Steps between C-alpha positions, in 0.01 A plus 500: 500500500132455577284524809634293788330368813570236764287202595535304825363147534463369856444126533382442858337168415636157590548417131775603255398681183636360173489690175292346219562753227618854446489717191496867405467737208663842478631477856862597563513299822267219598669231705336275759685234703443131430397441862393709797535287809257482792536786752713707264462814293652656188507851360512532121557781253255538211588737215287588199640584161592864449522479120290789369386317185341209693129478563520492880145376531652168396764490780436184700647230720368187671651267758301197617577316823366185657502427869657167581203393711282197433275703268787676318301824510592742218509878487641742245670840527402719207621841390311654212296795377135487615281677248207526739714683752720686253815394687787256505456284810639203686236245604469152648288244313375229738494216247423213739618660824236595758553735795260651749484810283517356146331211322658294223461686171498844664752779446651735756639833374818602683569819305801658333683814606842571348793501743291346776450162666195272475458189716308174470469288814380140526479335842349201671469128445332289235125545512523826695715739299483872571703808415461820299130589479418292806184552706646750743188551713537154655864404449559396859186286512570352156852397601422380852606145405859622510459804727227397749709319757796739477556759773480862387879534533543242221264659247584775250220755472446825313513844663397854410709801605302807610190304403253782565648740247304426183331841487534843660219607733670802656843625598752781462602709200820301435324163532417414139422173324850434370664521845228356727305236307657153529211287369250502216231282664324546831541235768216286364658509156833397646336214690349382173849504343633272775658740751479362854722731711416871510706795623233743627602842637208652689443875530239719664372765261196720564429276802472187283733203462662461162828378355787729411846540354689788662858616557638782710674752274685761701260628766178387331333180390420429135296219348149378437215295636394184322223243537277556807516235772128429464552427129775252593271326751226481236744356249621228735145406595397484136796278414457256788139433409623279215865418576659311788849650512744622764525883508751691712487881541797676662421837655788748525608864443189648665450875470244743636484765225238719673758686711651741249755427226804536726351304789398157366567223749446129557171377648434509871365186666151650485534561127626145447202369699266693270662337197487156661128549572439574133718212380313262730210519254714292263353154459690171535748634751734222612469399865804317629447182704768457765592142403584573136875562502618403844739724686619759424210638299577577135263574211776379266463146637127468427411303189285634217241230578484615863452863397223417251339201674616272220385743235151547646534872566729802462729621776567872536778628730602854590858529630665802658845574638537546875838630621662774707383767257153360429355393833175376350276280710253268323339413833214251475527503120831316512488165318143580388582617149768740632861404563840656556758500223739306725255210484620457141872554575511695176800671341519709187674822403460689176810590300421873456632518143369547147775275364352158419823301511596650834156431643474143373851404609451652846162332553630158397795546736263588784288195417801272517608655831165497681296212358451236768557750779222744411170503312659670202336779301666561162461866400497476118443876482687797356501840672492838323802722544432843648521653153255245357255564783508876436510493118294190421220698331748587223524279189765230526523504881395172663204488736480242782286280276741533206781368721271224629411386151867449418570315827195276462580418137838377620362270770574212268769242420708702744443468797327164432828325414670606826211392724489154655371325812785640708418865425182651359271795581199465727344813357571662163410864557438712189354828379238533222351152474346489149451137403537136606878484454605579859271229640607252231861562602424436869319178412800397287729546800272288718508216246875533455576460870218271613410258218697184427 
């Protein structure tokens, strides 16, 4: 038995794919279906030869498909050894197919990791195909033909969990990288990869506003500070100079860490006001006009075109929960870039498990139960066990980002095949955004549920 990996193909176009040819050499298993229908997905097993006397540099397989559109665009899936890279890899050859990220004649390397899953996504309509390797900086603007006149509650967007935790800038002794860092890129980097909803957890540390990831352990708090708030503001302002996208930042889990390790507490109104004053320096804050959604007011009912002035500018919104516990008053800032979480009617609850199957099943069940009643946030995240959090510096113990990489890799044919117009996520919230795949998946959902 040789190396084995899985490949998912997601067809979120309005055209069926029909196989043209398929062949292989020294592959134990290389089977591709004759047809992959529009708005469907398949997951395949690929297995290389394990025979020790074979020259495994010659292992190869190809499968060519044509789209049944008017141009009969062709692309080919290849698996072979690449001498220039010194590795066996799966790639996509864009024979006559053009997307917003690949020209005809170009090749996109997908990779190859034994016992793992690789995904290729193709979405859109003839003349405007998109998918894996899409231009993530402007995906909302680029797809406004299908998304522009939709209210926010009808659009699937990408979200980042604990978005400020890409680096440690301070913290406690037990707050180390493997149990506090949730991301690899700062907020600007995540924006560039297509993330549009950010979970920001503000802290006060040494009298400055930063982000943080803390938990109370016994009588004391443990954790770390992440990206400073000023860096986040600078990142947003840099991004919106060149991109006209909708950006939502949720503020929650505030902590003043300047009070002693056993005495951390949530912000006072005065401390919130200080944060709001700093955040007010963010450019392109969205000002709500009273006639936009009718009564009662709901951000979820505003269209993308209304938010962005038909793609002419970005729209940045800060949202914060106001309830019995958090009696936060936005005052004159309300509806001027700052909103309450209730204005979104949002619901989402993480599964608090490191078991992928348990998490995915529970989140899909929640989606089916709450979609249509709430602006639904899908938590596609795994949580360290207590033992993992304590021992994660040891070899073989998963960090937060290790768990995230597995969950993100499996955001693929499942759950795509169980999503339809009657039930789909409004936000896909993930840890450790590394590439274009999360955004490509969200775009695929939008085309699945909104294109003819």
